[in-house]
N, C-alpha and C positions, 0 to 999 in steps of 0.2 A: 504494500500500500504506500502511496506517495503522499507527502505533505504538500499542501497548497501554500503558495506564497502569501504571507500575511502582512508584509510591509506596505504601508500606504503613505510613506513619507518620502521626501527627496533622498535619493541615494547618491553617493559619490560615484564618480565614474569607475573607480577601482572596484567598488562593490558590484556595480553593474557588470563589469568584465568578469569578475569572479563568479557571479551568479550565472551568467551566460556560459562560461566555461564548464561549470558543473552540469548545466542542462545539456550541453552538447556532448559531454563525456557520458552522461547517463543514456542519452538517446543513441549515440554511436555504438554502444554495446548491445543494443536491441536489434536482432536480425529482422524484425517486422518493420522497422522504420526505414523509409525510403527518402530520397532527396526532396520530394514534394512535401513530406511531413516536416522536414527540417526547414524548408522555405516558409511554410505557414507559421511555424513556431518563431522563426527569426523575424517575420513580419510583425507578429504580435509583440515580441520583445521590443522591436523598433518603436511601435506605437506606445508601449508602456514607458519606454525611456523618454520619448517626446512629451508625454503627458505627465511624467513623474509620478505615475500611479501604478503600483505593482500588486495591490490587493485584487481589485477588480478592474479590468481594462475594458473600456468601451471601444468596440471595434465595429466596423461595417464591412460587409462582404466586398464591396468595391475597393475599399482602402486596402484590405489584406490581399486581395487578388492583384491589385496594382503593384504593391511592394514585392510580392512573391512571384510575380510574372506568370501567374496562372490565368489562362485564357478561358477555360471552360467552367461554367457554374457547376456542372455535374461533378467535375474533378475536384473542385474546391470543397463541395459538400461531402463527397466520398471520403476524402482524406481528413477533413475536419472531424467527421464522425469516427473515423478510425483512431484519431488522437484522443477523442473523448472515451472511446471504448477501452483503449489501452491505459488510460489513467494519466496521460500527460497534460490533459486540459479539462477543465470544467467549463461548460458552455451553456449559456441561457439565451435563446433567441429572443429578439425584441418584437418582431412583426410590425413595428412602427417604422414608417419610412424616414423619419427624422431622428429617431433615437437609435443609437447603436446597440448591438447585442453585447452581452456581458461575457467576458472570458477570464478565467482564473488559471494561471500557469501552476502546475503541480509538479513537485520534485519527488 
């Protein structure tokens, strides 16, 4: 079982780098994880760093797809679902066009 990130304060860049390194190390040891999974996680990390919020990150499909260079909506949803099922991410869809969905990165 993985612990979800609970920090909701500004983090120093060294802390961001350390957290990202631990996440990459954890995911790279998992044979189920592909490059697209990593691209989605890196996009969510990028958004979290930009917003300085690591507890619950507000994301939009368009934003994550743009950062991770995923062109297909079906591919995005497939790999996002796999990240949720494997426990790397908690995801709560918004269904509101102006409000982003909530994502929590889990270690």
